[in-house]
N, C-alpha and C positions, 0 to 999 in steps of 0.2 A: 443483213438479210439472213433469215433462218432457213436452213434446209430441212425439209421434211423427209424423214426416212419412212418409207412405206414397205411393209412386209406383204409380199404377195402370197398367193395360195401355196406355192412351192415351199417357202420357208416355214409356213405353219405346218405343212405336212412333214417336213424333216424334223421339226421339233417334236411333233406327235410320235413319230417313229422312234426317236431317241428315247423319249419318256417311256414308251411301251416296251422297248428292249431293256431299259434299265429295270423296270418293274419285273419283267420276266426273269432277268438275271438274279434279282434279289429273291424272287420266289424259289428259283432253283437252288440257290445257296441255302435258303432256309430249310428246304426239304433235305438237302445233303447233311446239314448240321443236325437236324432232328434224327435222321437215320443213325448218324454217328453217336449221338447222345443215347439213343435207345440201345445200340450195340454195347456201349460202355456200361450202361446200367444193367443189362442182362449179364454181362461178364462179371460185374461186381456182385450181383445177386448170387450167381453161381459160386463164386469164391466164398462169400459169406456163408452160404448153405454148407459148403464143404467144411469150413472151419467150425461151424456149430456142430456138425455131425462128428467131427473129430473130438470136440470138447465133450459131447454127450458120451461117446465111447470111453474117453479117458475118465470121466466121472463114474461110469459104471465099473471100470476096472479099479478105481479108487475105493469103491464100495467093497469089491472083492478083497482088496488088501486090508481094509478095515475089519472085515469079518475074520480074516486070518489072524490079525493082530489081537482081536478080542478073544479068539480061541486060545492063542498062545500066552495070553496075559496071566494065566494061572500058573505058569512055570515058576519054579522057586528062584532061579538066578537069571541074571540078564543074559548070560551066555546061552543058557538053555532056551530062553525065550527067543533070542535071535536065531539059534539053530533050528528051532521048530518052525519059525516063520520061513526061514530059507528053504527048508525041506518041502513046505506046502505051497511054495510059490507056483502060480500057473505058468504055463509055457510062454516064453517070450519076455519074462521078467527076470532081472538080475538084481542081486543084492550085494552091496559092499558096505560093510560096517552096519550102520543103522539106516542106510538109504537104499530105496528100491527104485530101479529105473526100468522103463519100458518105452517102446515106440508104437505109435498108432499110425499106420500108413493108410492113405486114401488117395488114389490116383497119383497126382504129381506132388502131393503134400504129405509131410510126415510131422507128427507131433511127438516130441520127446518129452516124457513126463518123469519127474523125479519127486519122490516123497520121502520124508523122514519119519521113522517110527520110534516109539518108545514104549516101554513096558508100563502101562498104566490103564486104568479103566475110565480115565477122564476123557471128555470129548476131544481134547487136543492131543490124543495119543498118536495121531497121524496127521502130518501137515504137508501141504504142498511146498516144495522147494523150487521147482522149476517147471515151466511150460514153454517149450521152445518149438516154434513152428518153422519148418523149413519147406521152401517151395522150389521145385526143380522145373524150370521151363527151358526147353530147347531154344536156341537162338533163332531158329526159323519161325518160332511163334511170336517173336517180338515184332511189334508194329511201330513204325516210325512215321 
C-alpha cells in the first residue's frame, strides 16, 4: 500500500515565503556588493589620478633640470659643469655627485625622483635613476 503525501495550502504558503525571503536577501546582498565595488573603484581612481599628477609634475621638473644641464654643457671641465648645474638648481632639489634628487608631495603621497646627469649634448645627457612613491595612510583609515 502506497501512502499519498498531500501538501496543503499552508505548506505551499511556507515554501513561497521562504523563496521570497531568499530572493530578497540575495537582492540586498547584491546591492551591498555593488556599493562596495563602487567605493573601491572610486578610491582606486582617486589614487591613480594622484599618482599621474605626481608623475606629471616630476616630468615638468625633469624638463627644468634638462634645461639647466643644456645651459651648463658649454663649460670647459666636468667639475665646472657640475658646479654650474648645482648653483642653478631650483629650490627643493639637491645634488650629490652627478645625481639630482627631489621630492614631489601631494596629500598623503610623496614621489622621490632621482636623475643622473652628464656633460653632453646628446639626448641621453639626463636619465631617470629612480621614481619611488611613498604613501602614508593613518591606521584609522584602514578598512578591514
